[in-house]
C-alpha positions in Angstrom: 66.8 -30.7 -52.9 68.6 -34.4 -53.1 65.4 -36.1 -53.5 64.3 -32.7 -56.0 67.8 -33.1 -58.1 67.3 -37.8 -57.9 64.3 -36.6 -59.5 65.6 -33.9 -62.3 68.2 -36.7 -63.0 65.9 -39.4 -63.7 63.6 -37.4 -65.8 65.9 -36.7 -68.2 67.8 -39.7 -68.6 64.4 -41.0 -69.9 62.8 -37.7 -71.9 63.3 -39.8 -75.0 61.4 -43.2 -73.9 57.7 -43.6 -75.1 56.3 -45.0 -71.8 53.7 -46.3 -73.7 56.0 -49.5 -74.7 56.2 -50.5 -71.3 52.7 -50.0 -70.7 51.5 -52.7 -73.5 52.1 -55.8 -72.6 53.7 -57.4 -75.7 57.3 -56.0 -74.2 58.6 -58.3 -70.8 61.6 -55.4 -69.3 64.5 -57.5 -67.7 64.0 -54.8 -65.1 60.4 -55.2 -64.6 59.6 -56.4 -60.8 57.8 -60.1 -62.8 60.3 -60.6 -64.6 64.0 -59.0 -63.3 64.9 -62.8 -62.5 66.2 -62.4 -66.3 68.8 -59.4 -65.5 72.0 -60.8 -64.8 72.2 -59.0 -61.8 69.4 -60.9 -60.2 70.5 -63.3 -57.3 69.7 -66.8 -58.9 72.8 -68.5 -58.5 74.2 -70.6 -61.2 76.8 -73.5 -61.7 79.5 -73.2 -64.5 82.3 -74.0 -65.4 82.9 -76.1 -62.3 82.2 -72.7 -59.9 79.2 -72.2 -58.2 78.7 -68.4 -59.4 76.6 -65.6 -57.2 75.1 -64.3 -60.5 75.5 -64.3 -63.9 76.8 -61.1 -64.3 79.7 -62.6 -62.1 79.9 -65.2 -64.3 79.8 -63.4 -67.4 82.2 -60.6 -66.6 85.3 -63.4 -64.9 84.7 -65.2 -68.4 86.6 -62.5 -69.8 89.8 -63.1 -67.5 90.2 -66.9 -67.4 93.0 -67.2 -69.5 94.1 -63.7 -69.8 94.5 -62.4 -65.9 92.9 -65.6 -64.2 93.6 -64.0 -60.6 91.1 -61.6 -61.5 88.7 -64.0 -62.4 89.2 -65.4 -58.8 88.7 -61.8 -57.1 85.5 -61.1 -59.5 84.0 -64.7 -58.4 84.1 -63.3 -55.2 82.8 -59.7 -55.7 80.4 -59.2 -52.7 77.5 -57.7 -55.8 77.3 -58.2 -59.3 77.4 -54.7 -59.2 81.1 -55.0 -58.2 82.1 -57.7 -60.3 81.3 -55.4 -63.2 83.1 -52.8 -62.2 86.0 -54.9 -61.4 85.9 -55.8 -65.2 85.1 -52.6 -66.4 88.5 -51.3 -64.4 90.3 -54.2 -66.6 88.7 -54.5 -70.2 92.1 -53.9 -71.4 92.6 -57.0 -70.3 90.3 -59.1 -71.4 91.1 -61.8 -75.4 92.0 -59.6 -77.9 88.5 -61.9 -79.7 86.3 -60.9 -77.3 83.9 -59.0 -78.9 83.4 -61.8 -81.0 82.6 -64.6 -78.2 80.9 -63.0 -76.4 77.4 -63.5 -77.1 78.2 -66.9 -77.3 79.6 -67.1 -73.3 76.8 -64.5 -72.4 74.1 -67.5 -74.3 76.0 -70.4 -72.5 75.2 -68.5 -69.3 71.9 -68.0 -69.5 71.7 -71.7 -70.6 73.1 -73.0 -67.3 71.2 -70.1 -65.8 68.1 -71.4 -66.9 68.3 -75.0 -66.7 69.3 -75.1 -62.5 66.3 -72.5 -61.9 62.7 -74.1 -62.1 61.5 -70.8 -61.3 63.4 -68.6 -64.1 62.4 -71.5 -66.1 58.8 -71.0 -65.5 58.9 -66.8 -65.9 60.5 -67.5 -69.0 57.6 -69.3 -70.5 54.9 -66.8 -69.4 56.7 -64.3 -71.2 55.0 -66.4 -74.2 56.0 -64.7 -77.8 56.2 -61.6 -76.7 59.5 -59.7 -77.1 62.2 -59.8 -74.3 64.1 -56.6 -73.8 67.1 -55.7 -71.9 65.7 -52.1 -70.8 68.6 -50.4 -70.1 69.3 -46.8 -71.2 72.6 -47.1 -70.9 73.3 -50.1 -73.2 73.0 -49.7 -76.7 74.8 -53.3 -77.4 72.8 -55.4 -74.4 70.1 -54.1 -73.7 68.1 -51.5 -76.5 70.1 -48.4 -74.9 68.1 -44.5 -74.3 66.3 -44.5 -77.1 65.5 -47.9 -77.8 67.3 -48.3 -81.0 70.0 -50.8 -79.3 71.1 -54.6 -79.9 69.0 -55.8 -76.9 71.3 -59.0 -77.5 70.8 -60.3 -74.2 66.8 -60.3 -75.1 67.5 -62.0 -77.9 69.4 -64.9 -75.9 66.8 -65.4 -73.6 64.4 -65.5 -76.5 66.8 -67.9 -79.1 66.3 -70.4 -76.4 62.6 -69.6 -75.1 62.4 -70.4 -79.2 64.0 -73.6 -79.1 62.1 -75.0 -76.2 58.6 -74.0 -77.2 59.8 -75.5 -80.9 61.2 -79.5 -79.6 
C-alpha cells in the first residue's frame, strides 16, 4: 500500500512536466545521475571562507547567517547532511540579513566557482555539457530551479552556464 501511495504522489508531482525535455539531449538536469555533481546536495567538499564545507549547500545555507547569527552558521557547518543544513536555514530564515535576496545569487556563484576550481571531476563534467542548457530540475523551486511547470528562473543553472561560458571564452 505504501508503494502505491508513493507512486501516486510521484505521478501527481510530475503530471504537468513534459518528459520529452528530459530525454531530448538538449538539456542537462542537475539531478541526472551523470551530472548530479552540479547539485548543491552532491558530496563534493568545497573550501570557502576559510572552512571546508561538506557540500556547497552547507556553505550557501550558512552564508545566510555569517553576520547575523554566527552560532547558527557554525551549526549549519556541522550539519550531518545537506538536507539538514537546508532545514536549519529554512527554520531560521528570519535571522538572515535584510539584503539576502539582493546578494544570494552572487554568494551562490562564488561558492560554485570554488567548488569547480577545487574539484577537477566537476570541471570535467561542466565541459562535457557543451552548449546545452543546464537546469536545476526541481519541481519545488521556482527561483534556483525551473519549478513544477518548468517556467521558473533556474538561477542555479544560469550560474553554471555563465561560468562555463567564461571558461570557454578564455
